[in-house]
N, C-alpha and C positions, 0 to 999 in steps of 0.2 A: 578557228582562231589561231593566229600566229603567236606563239608563246615566247617566253624569254630564252628558251633553251638554245635557239640558233643565234641569238643576238647578245647574250651575256656569255662571254668567253672567260672562264676562270684562269687565273695565273698559271702559266705553264702548259695549258691545254693545246696551244697551237705551236709550241716551240719545237725547234729542231737544231741540232748542232750547237753553235755558239749563240743562237737566237732563242730568247725566252718567249718571244711573241712574233708570229708571222701572220700578217693579214695583207694580202696582195690584191690589188684591183683585178677583177675578172677571175679570181681563183675560187669563188663561191657563187652560187646562184643568186642573182639579183644584186650583186655587189660589183660596181663597175668603175668607180672613179677614184677612190681613195685607198691608201695603204698605210700600214705601220709595221715596222720591225723594231724590236728591242734587242740590241746586241750586247752580250755580256762578255767582257774580255778579262782574262787573268793578267796580272802584271807582266808586261813585256809582250802581250798578245797583240795580234793584228788580224784583220779580216779584209779580203778583197770584195768589193761591192760593185755590181754593174747596174746602173739605173736605166734599164732597158725600157723605153717607152714612158718613163716617169721622170718628173723633176722631184727633188728631195730637199729636205732640211735636216741636217744633223744636229741633234739636240742632246747634249750631255745631261744625263739624269743624276749620276754621281760619278765623280772622277773627271779627269781631263784627258784629252786625246790630241793626236795630230792626224790631219786628213791630207793625203797627198793625191793630187790629180793634175793632169796636164802639165807636168813638170814643176808644179808649185806645191809647197807644203804650208798648211795653215794650222796654227796652234790654237786649239780651243781650251781655254784655261779651266773650264768646268766649274764644279762646285762640290761641296761636301754632300749635299742631298738637295732634293727639289724644294724643300722648305727654307733652305738657307738664303737663297738669293736667286736673281735672274742669272742667266748663263750666256756665254758666247754661243752663237749658232752659226752654221754655215749653210748657205744655199748653193746647191749644185744643179746644173741644168740637165735637161733630158738627155739620155744616152751617155752620161758620164761613167767612167770607170775610176773608182777611187779606192784607196787603201786607208782604213781606219786603224790606227795603232795607239796603244796606251802603255806608257812606261809603268804607271802605277796601278793600272787596271781600272775598271769601272763599267758602267752601263750607259748605253748610248741609243737614243731613239732616232729612227729614220722615218720621218713623216713624208709620205709620198702622194703624188697625184698624177693621173694620166695627163700628158702634156704633148703638144705638137710644136709650139713656139719655143725657141731657145733664148735664154737670157744669160748674162754673165755670172760667173761665180761671185758670191758676195759674202763677206765675213761681217757679221753684226756683233759688235762687242756688247757685253752685258750692261755696261754703263749707258749704252745708247738705246736699250730696249725701253719703249714707252710703257709705263706702269700706270694702270687706271684703277681707281677705287670705284666700284659699282655697287649700287644698292644703298641700304641704310638699316640701322638696328641689327636685328638677327638675320637680315638678308645681305649684310655687307660682305663683299669678297674682293680679292685683288686679282687683276687680270694683267698678265705680261704679254703685250701685243707685239711680239717679235715678228710675226708673219701675218698680221691682220691687214685687212684692206685699209689703205690710208697710212699705215705705219711702215710697211715695206711692200712695194708694188712691183718689184723687179721679178715677177713670176708670171707664169702662163695661167694657171688655174688653182694652185694650192693656196689654202688659207689655213693658218695655224696660230695657236696661242696657248697659254697655260694659265690655269686659274687656281688660286689658293683660297679655300673656304675655311675660316677658323672653326674649331670644334664647337658644335652646337648651332652653327649657322646653316642657312639654306642658300643654295645658288642655283643657276639656271631657273630662276624663279622671278617673274611668272614663267610658267611653261610656255614654250613657243615652238614654232615650226618654220621650216623652209623646205617644203617638199613639192612646190609647184612654182612655175614662173608666172608672176603677175606684174604687169607694168601699169601702175596706177598712182603715180606720185607718192604721197606719204604712205599709201597702202601697198607699195611694191613688195614683192617677195621673190627670193631667188631659190632655185631648185638645187639643193646641196645634200649629198650624203655627209654623215658626220661620225667620227670615231671619238669615243671618250676612253682614254687610258688613265687608270687610277693608281695613285699611291696614297696610303693612309698613314699618318704619323703614329708611331708606337706610343703607348702609354707606359707608366712605370711598371705595370704588371704584364705587359704583352702587347700583341698587335691590336690595331684599331679597325674600325669598319665604318661604312656609310651606306647610303641607299641611293639608287638611281631608278627613275621612272620614265617610261615612254608609253604613250597611249595613242589610239587611232585618231586621226583627224578626219577620216571619212569611212563610211561603211564598206567602200570598195577595197580599201587596203587595211585590213585589220592588223593590229599589233598590240600586245599587252605585255609589258616588261615592268616588273617591280623586283629589283635585284639587290641583295646585300652585296656590296662591293668591298674588296680588300686589295691590298697592294699587289699590283701586277695584273689585276682584272681589266678586261676591256669590254666595253659595250658598244655595239654597232647601232646606229640610228639611220635606217634607210629612208624613213618617212615618219610622220606622226608628230604629236606634241611631245617634246622631251623636256624633262624637269618635273618637279624639282629634284635637285641632288642635295641630300642632307648629310652633314658631317656629324657623327656621334659626338656628344659633349666629351671634351678631353682629348679629342683626336682630330687635328687639322687634316683637311682633305685636299689633295692635289689631283687635278686632271689636265691632261694634254688633249686639246681638241685639234682634229685634223678634218678639214672640209674641202670638198670640190664637187663640181656638178657638170652637167652637159652644156650649160649656157656659154655663149661666146664671150660674154662679159664676166670678168671676175668680180663678183659682188656678194655682199652679205646683207641681205634684206630679209627681215623676219616678221612674222605675225604672232602677236601674243595670243595666248588662250583667252577667249573672251570672258571667262569666269574669273580670271586671275589678274588681268592687266591693271585693275584698280590699285594693286599694291604699290605700283610705281609712285602713286600720289602720296604715299605715306613716308617715303624715304627721307625727304628733306626734314620733316619734323622729328623723325627717329634719330637722325644724326649718324655719323660714321662710328662703327664699332671701334672703341678706343685702341683695340689691338692692332688696327690698321691705319691709325692716324699718321699723317706725315709720310705716307708711302708712295704718293704719286710722283711722276716725273714725265 
């Protein structure tokens, strides 16, 4: 049985230098398409980054930064933390060499995917990020679709978004999968690896926590992950049913999703777990969690 140990990566366990987290495509067995680096800069700090063989999105987690490449400098205004608001993000094409600098310091995610096609640099402002409210009742969550299919398509293979789950709610529910390519109309599915990077809102007495589950979708590819997740933890989903993700009451949960796969078409088509898909039919009657009302755009 493949256990959680190789797929649940606690905060700091993959870090080096200015990076708190380093997950690169091809750097571990069975992990080929997606990557994530979390860069921590002191006030006035900077880092030179080479996107060799990958395209990337720079996503401020807290603090703002300037990104310089190709003779241009882009200002990402950032945010106080991931729970405060959406943020400016910057798409950079495969092979770019960029310098990330921050006068005030902060932490900056670099979501990456193996790419061959080149696309223009693109700055997406926070106010232009589509925000979706998904689910209902205790399954309500907020999705910021800055790099989702249909929201921003000037990329080769990378798909990225971030999700806020209010304390006590469940998200990535019903559990779902995207681990094979199926072309069948409404039953289509895309083959995609996925990274979940977590931050959990502190409570008045200390840090919070949540839970992540991934289970096997076939006997041929076993996987069994049930992990308590805390700020800075990462969970890799190479295949299988993933979800639910549960936020402990009193502690809002954030996760950054990074996806890519081998298919020529950049697409996000999923299959619900057959035992759980019925919950979608309860959302309308349950209504939106009032903590998230009025959040869409």
